[in-house]
C-alpha positions in Angstrom: -12.2 0.3 -17.6 -14.8 1.9 -15.4 -15.0 5.9 -15.2 -17.2 7.6 -12.6 -19.0 11.0 -14.4 -21.0 14.2 -13.1 -24.6 13.3 -13.9 -24.5 16.1 -16.0 -21.7 15.0 -18.3 -22.3 14.4 -22.1 -21.5 10.9 -22.5 -21.3 11.0 -26.1 -18.7 12.9 -26.2 -16.6 10.7 -23.5 -16.9 7.4 -25.7 -16.5 9.9 -28.9 -12.7 10.9 -27.3 -12.3 7.4 -26.2 -12.7 5.9 -29.8 -10.2 8.0 -30.4 -7.6 6.5 -28.6 -5.3 3.8 -29.9 -6.2 1.2 -28.1 -9.7 1.2 -28.4 -10.8 2.8 -31.4 -14.2 3.4 -33.2 -17.0 1.3 -32.3 -15.2 -0.8 -28.8 -17.8 -2.4 -26.4 -19.1 -0.1 -23.7 -21.7 0.2 -21.8 -23.6 3.4 -19.8 -25.2 2.9 -16.7 -27.0 5.8 -14.8 -26.5 5.5 -11.2 -28.7 6.3 -8.4 -28.1 9.5 -6.1 -26.2 8.4 -3.4 -23.5 9.7 -0.4 -21.2 8.0 -1.4 -18.8 8.3 1.5 -21.2 7.0 3.6 -22.0 4.2 2.1 -17.9 3.4 2.2 -17.4 4.3 5.2 -21.0 2.0 6.1 -19.3 -1.2 4.1 -15.5 -0.5 6.2 -15.3 -3.1 9.4 -12.5 -3.5 10.9 -10.0 -6.8 10.0 -7.8 -9.4 10.4 -4.5 -9.9 9.2 -2.5 -13.0 10.8 -2.6 -13.5 14.5 -2.1 -10.3 16.6 -3.1 -7.7 13.9 -6.3 -5.5 14.0 -6.7 -1.8 11.6 -10.2 -1.1 12.1 -11.9 2.0 11.2 -11.7 4.8 13.7 -15.0 5.1 13.3 -15.7 1.4 14.6 -15.3 -0.2 17.9 -12.0 -2.0 18.5 -12.9 -6.1 18.2 -10.2 -6.9 20.5 -8.7 -5.0 22.5 -5.5 -6.9 23.6 -4.9 -7.1 20.1 -2.7 -5.0 18.6 -4.9 -2.4 16.6 -4.1 -0.2 14.6 -7.2 2.3 14.4 -6.8 4.5 10.3 -8.7 6.5 8.9 -7.4 6.4 5.1 -9.1 8.6 3.4 -11.3 7.8 -0.4 -7.6 8.1 -1.8 -5.3 6.1 0.5 -4.7 2.0 1.1 -7.3 0.7 4.2 -6.3 -3.0 3.8 -9.1 -4.2 2.2 -6.8 -4.7 -1.3 -4.8 -8.0 -1.8 -1.5 -6.9 -1.6 -1.6 -4.2 1.3 -3.3 -7.3 3.2 -0.3 -9.3 2.1 2.3 -7.2 3.2 -0.1 -6.8 7.1 0.3 -10.2 7.4 4.1 -10.3 6.5 4.7 -7.3 8.8 2.8 -9.9 11.3 4.4 -13.0 11.6 7.9 -11.0 11.5 10.0 -9.9 14.7 10.3 -6.4 14.9 11.3 -5.1 18.2 13.3 -2.3 18.0 13.9 -2.5 13.8 13.9 -0.2 11.8 10.9 0.0 9.0 10.9 2.3 5.8 7.5 2.3 3.9 8.3 2.9 0.8 5.4 4.3 -0.8 3.0 4.9 1.8 -0.4 6.0 1.0 -2.4 6.7 4.5 0.9 4.8 6.4 -0.8 1.5 6.8 2.5 -0.6 6.8 4.2 2.3 8.5 2.1 2.2 11.2 1.2 -1.4 11.8 5.2 -1.9 11.8 5.5 0.6 14.9 2.2 -1.1 16.6 4.2 -4.7 15.8 7.0 -3.4 18.0 9.3 -1.4 15.8 11.7 1.5 17.0 11.4 3.9 14.1 9.7 3.8 10.7 10.0 5.8 7.6 7.7 6.6 5.0 8.2 8.1 1.5 5.4 9.0 -1.0 5.8 11.4 -4.1 1.8 12.7 -3.1 1.8 15.4 -0.4 -1.8 13.8 0.0 0.1 11.0 1.4 2.4 12.0 3.6 -0.3 14.5 5.4 -2.8 11.3 5.9 0.1 9.2 7.0 0.9 11.9 9.4 -3.1 11.8 10.8 -3.1 8.3 11.1 0.4 8.1 13.0 -1.4 10.5 15.8 -4.2 9.3 15.9 -2.0 5.7 17.3 0.0 7.2 19.2 2.9 7.0 16.5 3.9 10.3 15.6 7.4 10.5 18.0 9.0 7.6 15.5 7.5 7.7 12.5 9.4 9.8 10.0 7.2 10.7 7.0 9.1 12.1 3.3 8.6 13.3 -0.3 11.8 11.5 -2.2 13.1 14.8 -2.8 13.8 15.6 0.8 14.7 12.0 1.6 18.0 11.4 3.6 20.6 10.1 0.9 22.6 7.5 3.3 18.8 5.9 4.7 19.1 2.3 5.7 16.5 0.1 7.5 16.5 -3.6 8.8 12.9 -4.1 7.0 11.9 -2.1 3.8 8.5 -2.8 2.7 7.8 -1.8 -1.0 3.3 -1.9 -2.3 3.1 0.2 -4.9 3.4 -1.5 -9.1 5.3 -3.9 -10.4 6.4 -1.2 -13.1 8.2 1.3 -10.5 9.9 -2.0 -8.5 11.3 -2.6 -12.1 12.4 0.8 -12.4 13.8 1.4 -8.6 15.1 -1.4 -7.7 18.5 0.1 -7.6 17.1 2.4 -5.3 14.9 -0.3 -3.0 17.8 -2.7 -3.0 20.2 -0.3 -1.2 17.2 0.6 1.5 17.8 -3.0 3.8 21.0 -3.5 6.1 23.1 -6.5 5.0 21.0 -9.4 6.2 17.7 -6.8 5.8 14.4 -8.5 4.9 12.3 -6.2 1.8 8.9 -6.8 1.2 7.0 -6.2 -2.3 3.7 -6.2 -3.5 1.7 -4.4 -6.0 2.1 -6.8 -7.9 0.3 -9.1 -10.6 1.1 -12.7 -10.4 1.8 -12.3 -14.2 4.6 -10.2 -13.3 6.3 -11.8 -10.3 9.3 -13.0 -12.5 10.4 -10.0 -13.6 10.4 -8.1 -10.4 12.5 -11.3 -9.2 14.7 -11.0 -11.9 14.9 -6.6 -10.5 15.8 -8.4 -7.3 17.3 -11.5 -7.6 21.1 -10.6 -7.5 21.5 -8.4 -4.5 18.5 -10.7 -2.1 17.3 -14.0 -1.3 14.3 -14.8 -2.2 11.8 -16.8 -1.2 8.8 -18.6 -2.8 6.7 -15.9 -3.9 2.8 -16.3 -2.2 0.0 -15.6 -4.5 -3.3 -14.2 -3.2 -6.2 -13.6 -5.5 -4.6 -12.5 -9.0 -1.5 -10.4 -6.8 1.6 -11.8 -5.3 4.0 -10.7 -2.8 7.8 -11.2 -3.5 10.3 -11.2 0.1 13.6 -11.9 1.0 16.8 -11.1 2.6 19.3 -9.1 1.4 22.8 -11.5 0.9 
């Protein structure tokens, strides 16, 4: 666990509070480091470069030049809180989408964050994408990125309480966490049409079996794909 604190924070108080946690207790191993003062947002921007996923797709920071004008380019300004493609789970989902024939298809991005997966699907040929997220800031980030990429007219965005009841899609992708994927399996499983495709990530390799078990009844699942300690589960609706 890593925590960042303002320089004026009394770290003795922080340690004392942590020692009261039942999983840590007094004397837990820890290290306190003083970080040099930097413009961390600028530092992050300087180290975010265009990245290629699969055969066709590039994710490009909005402040960088496009490396290949003939490729499928998604211009992204995710903000500090949402997906950029650098995390293995986002990478696994982008590579999967790049390998699909999405022309004319409808795609649901369940837990859309920055909108990176929904927007990539639209740029790869999907006719329509639907993004769902519990965070209003994620909805706004997705909306801004869709406008930046000229696809806002084909992207619908909803908080869960506002989403239509009878949503269906040819492709459903959910890059969240193993716990919610298991808990929400009854909801997520009804979203793909018969024969539709499902892609799940945000899952540690050690959690793959339990997530597969939650979806195996309604989907014919493919072999699990791993990247570093993370994995992707894909399948087709029976």
